[in-house]
Structures are given as C-alpha cells and as structure tokens.
C-alpha positions in Angstrom: 97.9 59.3 74.9 100.5 60.6 72.4 103.9 62.1 72.6 104.2 65.8 72.4 107.1 67.4 70.6 108.3 71.0 71.1 110.7 72.4 68.4 111.9 68.9 67.8 112.4 68.0 71.5 110.1 65.2 72.6 108.1 65.2 75.9 107.6 61.5 76.6 104.1 60.2 77.3 105.3 58.8 80.6 106.3 62.3 81.6 102.8 63.6 81.0 101.3 60.8 82.8 103.6 61.5 85.9 102.6 65.3 85.7 98.9 64.5 85.5 98.6 63.9 89.3 99.3 67.7 89.8 96.4 68.7 87.6 93.0 67.3 89.1 90.3 67.5 86.5 86.9 66.2 85.7 88.3 63.5 83.3 91.5 61.9 82.4 91.4 63.7 79.0 91.3 67.1 80.7 94.0 66.2 83.1 96.3 65.0 80.3 95.7 68.2 78.4 96.5 70.4 81.5 99.7 68.2 82.2 100.8 68.4 78.6 100.3 72.1 78.5 102.2 72.7 81.7 105.2 70.6 80.4 105.1 72.2 76.9 105.1 75.7 78.6 108.1 74.7 80.8 109.9 73.3 77.6 109.3 76.5 75.7 110.8 78.6 78.6 113.8 76.5 79.0 114.5 76.4 75.3 114.4 80.2 75.2 116.4 80.6 78.2 119.2 78.4 76.7 119.0 80.2 73.3 119.5 83.5 75.0 122.3 82.2 77.3 120.5 83.0 80.5 122.4 81.7 83.6 120.7 80.5 86.6 121.7 81.4 90.0 124.7 79.4 91.3 124.0 76.8 94.0 120.2 76.9 93.1 118.4 73.8 94.5 116.7 73.2 91.1 118.6 74.4 88.1 115.7 74.3 85.5 113.4 76.3 88.0 116.2 78.8 88.6 116.8 79.2 84.9 113.1 79.9 84.3 112.9 82.3 87.0 116.2 84.2 85.6 114.5 84.2 82.2 111.4 85.7 83.3 113.0 88.3 85.4 115.1 89.3 82.4 112.5 89.2 79.8 109.3 90.2 81.4 108.9 93.6 83.1 105.8 95.5 84.3 105.1 99.0 85.7 104.3 99.2 89.3 100.8 100.3 90.0 100.5 104.0 90.9 98.4 105.4 93.9 95.8 106.5 91.6 95.3 102.8 90.3 95.4 101.5 93.7 92.8 103.9 95.1 90.5 103.3 92.0 90.7 99.5 92.8 89.9 100.2 96.6 86.9 102.3 95.6 85.7 99.8 93.1 85.8 96.8 95.5 84.4 97.8 98.7 83.4 94.3 99.8 87.1 93.2 99.6 88.2 95.7 102.2 85.4 95.4 104.7 85.8 93.5 107.9 83.0 90.8 108.1 79.9 91.4 110.2 80.2 89.6 113.6 77.2 88.5 115.5 75.8 86.5 118.4 72.6 84.5 118.0 70.6 81.7 119.3 68.2 79.2 117.9 66.0 76.2 118.6 65.9 73.4 115.8 63.1 71.1 115.0 64.8 68.6 112.7 63.4 67.2 109.5 65.1 65.8 106.5 64.7 67.9 103.3 63.0 65.1 101.4 60.7 64.0 104.2 57.7 65.9 103.7 55.7 64.6 106.6 58.5 65.2 109.0 58.9 68.8 107.7 55.1 69.4 108.2 55.4 68.2 111.9 58.6 70.1 112.4 57.0 73.3 111.0 54.0 72.9 113.2 56.1 72.4 116.3 58.3 75.3 115.5 55.2 77.5 115.0 53.7 76.5 118.3 56.9 77.1 120.2 57.4 80.4 118.6 54.0 81.5 119.6 55.0 80.9 123.2 58.2 82.8 122.9 56.5 85.8 121.2 54.4 86.0 124.3 57.3 85.5 126.6 60.7 85.9 125.1 62.4 85.1 128.5 61.7 81.4 128.1 64.0 80.9 125.0 66.7 79.3 126.9 64.4 76.9 128.8 62.7 75.9 125.7 65.8 75.4 123.7 67.1 73.0 126.3 63.8 71.2 126.3 62.9 71.1 122.6 66.0 71.8 120.5 67.6 69.0 118.5 70.8 71.0 118.1 73.6 70.4 120.5 73.6 74.1 121.3 70.1 73.5 123.0 72.1 72.4 126.1 73.6 76.0 126.3 70.1 77.5 125.8 70.4 77.7 122.0 73.4 80.0 122.0 75.5 79.7 118.9 78.3 81.7 120.0 80.2 84.4 118.0 79.6 83.9 114.2 80.8 85.8 111.2 78.9 86.2 107.9 79.3 83.0 106.1 79.6 80.8 109.1 75.9 79.6 109.0 73.8 78.4 106.2 72.6 81.4 104.1 69.0 80.8 105.0 69.6 81.5 108.6 72.0 84.5 108.0 69.6 86.1 105.7 67.1 86.4 108.6 69.5 86.8 111.5 71.1 89.8 109.8 67.8 91.7 109.4 66.8 91.4 113.1 67.3 93.9 115.8 69.4 92.9 118.7 67.3 90.8 121.3 64.6 90.3 118.6 63.1 86.9 118.0 62.5 86.2 114.2 58.6 86.3 113.9 58.4 83.3 111.5 60.1 79.9 111.7 63.0 79.6 109.2 63.4 76.4 107.0 66.8 74.9 106.1 67.7 71.4 104.9 68.1 70.5 108.7 64.6 71.4 109.5 62.7 74.4 111.0 64.5 77.0 113.2 63.5 79.6 115.7 65.9 82.4 115.7 67.2 85.2 117.9 69.9 87.8 117.4 71.6 88.8 120.6 74.4 91.1 119.4 75.6 92.4 116.0 78.7 94.3 115.2 78.8 95.6 111.5 82.1 95.2 109.8 83.9 98.4 108.9 85.8 99.4 105.8 89.6 98.9 106.0 91.1 102.5 105.3 92.8 103.0 102.0 96.1 103.7 103.7 96.0 100.5 105.6 95.1 98.4 102.4 97.4 100.3 100.1 100.3 97.8 100.3 98.0 94.8 99.9 96.4 96.4 96.9 99.8 97.3 95.3 100.9 93.7 95.6 97.7 92.3 94.2 97.8 94.7 91.1 101.5 94.2 90.5 101.0 90.3 90.6 98.1 90.5 88.2 100.1 92.7 85.8 103.1 90.3 86.0 100.8 87.4 85.3 99.3 89.0 82.2 102.8 89.8 81.0 103.9 86.2 81.3 101.0 84.9 79.7 101.6 87.3 76.7 105.4 86.2 76.6 104.5 82.5 76.5 102.0 83.1 73.8 104.6 84.9 71.8 107.1 81.9 72.3 104.4 79.3 71.4 103.5 81.3 68.3 106.9 81.2 66.9 107.4 77.5 67.9 106.5 74.2 66.3 104.3 72.1 68.7 103.1 68.8 67.7 100.8 66.7 69.6 99.0 69.5 71.5 96.9 72.4 70.4 98.3 75.0 72.9 95.6 77.5 73.7 97.5 80.7 74.6 94.7 82.1 76.5 94.5 79.1 78.7 98.5 78.8 79.2 99.2 78.1 82.8 101.7 80.5 84.5 104.9 79.2 86.0 104.8 79.5 89.7 
C-alpha cells in the first residue's frame, strides 16, 4: 500500500492502515481505498480551515474535529426546506409515515429441511392431513398444535403472540395478511423450516401518521440531505483544486464528515 500525498502533505501508510478498521469492506483493497479517501478528505478540510484562518471552539475536546466543524458551518450553507417541500415528501412516501400492521396469529409446524426432499414430502402430507381435520373442526387447532407442532409455540396452542409486519418470514406473512380474522389458511404454507398451517386471530392495519405529526421529522431529514449534498459539493471543489497523489479521489463517492 502506497503513501498518499495531499498538496505536499504526506498521509503515512501506517495511518491509512490504522484507519482501515473503521471501514469494513469485501476486500483489503476496498478497505484501503475507503480509509485513504476518508483521510484525504479530512486533510483537505483541515488545510482549507487553516488557509482561511478558521478558529475552533475554545476548549474543544478534539481540536481538529472542531476546526472541521467550524469550517463547514462557515462555508456550507443550505436553505431550510419549506412546508411545500415537506408536504410533497410526505405525499410521495406514504410507506415511511404509516404505522406497521400488527397482528396475532397461530401456526402448526411440520418440520423439514429445505434440502431434504423426502422429509418435505412427508411434512407436506402430514400438514395436509392435519389441515383437513381443522377445516372440518377449527376448534381443534390448539389441541392439534400441542400434539403435532414442532415449534415451541405448540405448547401454547400454536399462538405466536403479537407480531408486526416483518417479524415473520415473508412466506408466512404473505398468507397471514390475506386471511380474515379467525380464518385458517386453506393450504399448507412452505418455508425453509417445513410446512405450516396458519390461522389469523386479529389484525390491526397500520394508519398513516398525519402530516402535522411528521412535519418536524421530514424537515430534519430534508435539511440533513441538503446539507450532505452541499458538503459533498464543497469537498469536490477542494479536491478539484488540490494536488492529490497516490489516490484517485472520486468526488461522487467522497465520504461525508460526521
């Protein structure tokens, strides 16, 4: 790994190696590039702060971090998002402002590993036989769960307790959320764990958070995005007028200072 130089100031290879621990990556080369980029950006900002005579807050616990913060506060300004922009964002992203569906369900599991074809055929057959019994007499669900389910929930009659969307594997939720309350799914459902008999007990659909309640959150998110874009642009400008050796700095991928 080579040394990197920013406007004549060397960033030692050992500093980059030390920084790599903070940049998990699929390969050492990727981690090195991410670490070197972070240190180059830091050096660019520190050099610019000193060139402009920016002063850090007195008694700051980390003078260099304070110097960078003071530079960005002075040089990077962004407009505050107005109510129209916030409302447009709220309208365009309904899923972000909707409380999750909450439901209670029960199941009976007939286990089979996903790669064991014989076991899966047997589990599917057992599930189908049990389902036929339940469709004739739904009141037997708890008893059959205790008797036949391989899931620990079987001891509680198959009850899974209160769940939110995303808590269970997608295959189960896809079927559960299409059922009516107290309805048993008419087909066994396959997952990597085996075959399941499902019953939906209760379902409360999530409601959309009113704009007024979400306004502050949206305002902060849009302001944060705007500031990040402005900082990225500022760093690209600094990099464009600097001499950087040992690293091809991609302005579009420049990490932001936190």
